[in-house]
Every structure is written in C-alpha cells, then in structure tokens.
N, C-alpha and C positions, 0 to 999 in steps of 0.2 A: 505494500499499499504505499500511497505517495500524497503528500500535500503540501501547499505552498503557502508562507506566511509574507503577504502583501501591504505594505504602510505606505500612510499618508499623515507624515504628522502636521502637514499644514490643517487638513481636514479633522485632524486629531483621530484617525481611523485606520485598524488593523485588519484586514481580512484574512483568514485561514478557509482555504479550499481545499475540497477533498479531492484526491486525483480518481479515485474508484468508486466513491458512494457520492451520488450527486445532493452534499452538503455543503453549506458555507456558513461560517461563525463571523458575526461582527463586531468587535470589542474598541473601546476607545482606548485611549494612550497610557489609560490606568488600569488597563485588562480587564474592564469591566464589561461584561457580557451585554451588547446592544439589541440585536437578533440573530436569531438563527432563519437559516432558507434553507428548506429540503425542496430536492426535485430539480428538473420537473418528471423526471424518471424514476421509477423505484427499482435501483440495482441490488440485487440480493448480493452478496458475497458468501461463498461457503470456503471453506479452509480445511485444510489437511497439514499433519505433521509428517514433514520431506526428511527422510533419511534419521528420524528419530532427533534431531535438533535444531530444526528449524519449520518455522509455520509457513503455507504458502497458499495461492489458490487452491482450491480443488477444481481443476480442469476446465474452468471457467474463467475469466478474468474482466471485471466491470472496466469499462473506462468511463469516466464524467468528466471531470475539468481538470484541462490537461496542461494549457500556457496562459499566458496574460500579457497583456501591455497596460500602460496605465497613462494618462494626461491629470492634470491637476484637478479636473471637476470629476474624471468618468475613469471606470475600471472595465476592461474587455478582456472577457475569458472564452477561450475556447470551450467548446462543450462537444463530446460525441452521444453519450446517453445510450449506449448500447454493450453488449459483450464479446470480447474477444475470446474465440474459442481454437487454441492451437490445434493445427493438425485439418480444422475445416473452415476458416477464414483468415484472412491477413488484417492485420491493424489498417493498414494502407486503404483497405476496402469500404471502411467505415466511415461516412460522412460529418462533418464537423460544423456545428453553427457556431457564431459569436454573439454573444449575450454583453451588452452594454449595461454597466449599473451605474448609479451616481455613488457617492461614498455614503451614503447614509443606507445602502442597500436595496433601493429603488430599481427594478430592472424597466431601463429605459426603451429600448430596442433589442431584437433581435434579427439576425442576420442567417440565411441558409448559406453554406458554401457550397455544397453539392459535392464536396468531395474532404478526403482527409488533408487536414493541415497540421504540421507538427510545430511551428513558431509562428509570431505574429508581433509587428511593430507598427505603431501609428506614425504615419506622415506628421510633419510637422504643423500645416494648417488644419488636421485632423480631420480631414475629410476622405482619408483613404488609408486602407492599412494594408502594409504589405506581409506577404505569408510565403512560407516554404511551405511546398506541396510536393508531393511524389508521383513521379510518372511510372508507367507501366513496368518500366526496366529497375524500379526501386531505385532513382536516381532523384533527387531534391530538384525543385526548379522553383523560383520566384514569380509569384502572382501579384497583381495588385485589385484590392477587392474597393470599390467604391463604397463609401457609406451614407448611407439617406436616413431620413426619418420621414415617417408613413404622415401623410398629410391628410388629417380627418376631414 
C-alpha cells in the first residue's frame, strides 16, 4: 500500500491521499482532522502473508489515487478506481481520471483522460496539465491535456 502527504502551508492544509483505497484525509497544520473523503468507488483490498514474513495484496491490487500536482488554490489528483489483476490485465490498460479539489477538500472538477497516465504537472497558466502516458510498446510519452470548467 502506498499513500502520499501533500501540504500547502499557505492554505493551512495537509492532505493524506491513499494510493490503494479511495480515501483522502484533510488536516490543518496542527494535524487536526478537518475532513475525510471516501470514494468515488469502493475498492476492497484483500491481503495474504507472503513467505511468512511480509503482508501483500492477495491476487488483486486496487489502484486509487496515484499521483498529484498542485497550485496555490488547487490540488489535482489522478485516480484509477479499478483493480489490477496480475497475469490478467496490465496497469497501463486502466484509464485515469483527474480530480481537481480546492484545499478545503471540495471537488471542483473531474476530467476523464481515457488512458493510463503515471505523472502530471500543471502549466504555469493553470490551463493545461502535462502528463506522461504509456504507449502500446510500454514507452512513456508526453501529452498535453487542456483544462476547462463546466459551464452551467
């Protein structure tokens, strides 16, 4: 299991984002829990003891929040929300979403990428995200994703 801690001390916020279970915790700089966010999917992890001395996933590896980038006002998280089953599917075949949150944990926008990406960075004007995708030969390549806000 992996997770990441993302801080923005100008906003007095610290995010803990879980990579295998769709779960986010939001704290202030005093480490007081402000909010927990569950979902959007329900990925259940099952574990086993491997070789008698380590705990690992049992046949199915859930993938939730994988990587991130930030701005002063927003945090962008990539999300898969599916299970990788070794010998049955490839992680690179699982499509990715990008979720845009404000630093209070409110979901601002979601973007369907339609393919697996394994890293992201935000353009200086915050109108695009640059991402690393994987092609059919399993080689990385750079893509540019234009960000837009839904107009109601």
